[in-house]
C-alpha positions as CSV (number, residue, x, y, z in Angstrom):
1,M,-119.3,-94.3,-27.5
2,K,-121.3,-96.4,-25.0
3,L,-121.1,-95.9,-21.3
4,N,-122.4,-97.9,-18.5
5,L,-123.2,-95.7,-15.5
6,L,-122.6,-98.0,-12.5
7,S,-123.3,-96.0,-9.4
8,C,-123.2,-92.5,-7.7
9,D,-120.8,-92.3,-4.7
10,A,-121.9,-88.8,-3.6
11,Q,-123.1,-88.5,-0.1
12,R,-126.0,-86.3,-1.1
13,P,-126.5,-86.8,-4.9
14,D,-128.1,-83.9,-6.7
15,R,-130.9,-85.6,-8.7
16,R,-131.5,-82.6,-10.9
17,A,-127.9,-82.1,-11.8
18,I,-127.4,-85.8,-12.6
19,S,-130.6,-85.8,-14.7
20,Q,-129.5,-82.7,-16.6
21,C,-126.0,-84.1,-17.2
22,I,-127.4,-87.4,-18.6
23,A,-129.8,-85.4,-20.9
24,E,-127.0,-83.2,-22.1
25,I,-124.3,-85.8,-22.8
26,S,-126.3,-88.6,-24.2
27,L,-127.8,-89.1,-27.6
28,N,-131.6,-89.4,-28.0
29,I,-132.5,-89.1,-24.4
30,T,-135.3,-86.7,-23.4
31,D,-135.6,-84.9,-20.1
32,S,-138.3,-87.3,-18.8
33,L,-136.2,-90.4,-19.7
34,S,-133.1,-88.8,-18.1
35,N,-135.2,-88.4,-14.9
36,E,-136.1,-92.1,-15.0
37,L,-132.5,-93.1,-15.6
38,T,-131.4,-91.0,-12.7
39,D,-133.8,-92.8,-10.4
40,I,-132.6,-96.2,-11.6
41,L,-128.9,-95.1,-11.2
42,L,-129.5,-93.8,-7.6
43,E,-131.3,-97.0,-6.7
44,G,-128.1,-98.9,-7.4
45,D,-128.8,-100.3,-10.9
46,P,-126.5,-99.6,-13.8
47,V,-127.7,-97.5,-16.7
48,A,-126.3,-97.7,-20.3
49,I,-126.2,-94.5,-22.4
50,D,-124.7,-93.5,-25.8
51,V,-122.4,-90.4,-25.9
52,E,-121.2,-88.7,-29.1
53,D,-117.4,-89.3,-29.6
54,K,-116.7,-85.6,-30.0
55,N,-118.2,-84.9,-26.5
56,S,-116.7,-87.8,-24.7
57,G,-114.0,-85.9,-22.8
58,S,-116.3,-83.3,-21.4
59,A,-119.0,-86.0,-20.7
60,L,-116.5,-88.1,-18.7
61,R,-115.4,-85.0,-16.7
62,A,-119.0,-84.1,-15.9
63,L,-119.7,-87.6,-14.7
64,R,-116.6,-87.6,-12.5
65,K,-117.6,-84.2,-11.0
66,L,-121.0,-85.7,-10.0
67,S,-119.2,-88.7,-8.4
68,I,-120.7,-91.1,-10.9
69,D,-118.7,-94.3,-11.5
70,Y,-118.8,-95.5,-15.1
71,E,-117.3,-98.0,-17.5
72,I,-116.7,-97.5,-21.2
73,I,-118.4,-100.3,-23.2
74,E,-117.4,-99.2,-26.7
């Protein structure tokens, strides 16, 4: 499943938690790349990631917990 992470609406976003979440739920993303993607997301630009279908429910819950808006692409 492909997700487009649109924005983070948290008043004080936790960069480390967002970065760890992206690294855990996405396919083929290293820790350093997840840090870069977190910076891009927090600057206001959308980020596309791939998530395993079997982990999709828990991934979406984790994103909602971090106040990250997303859209499902596929």
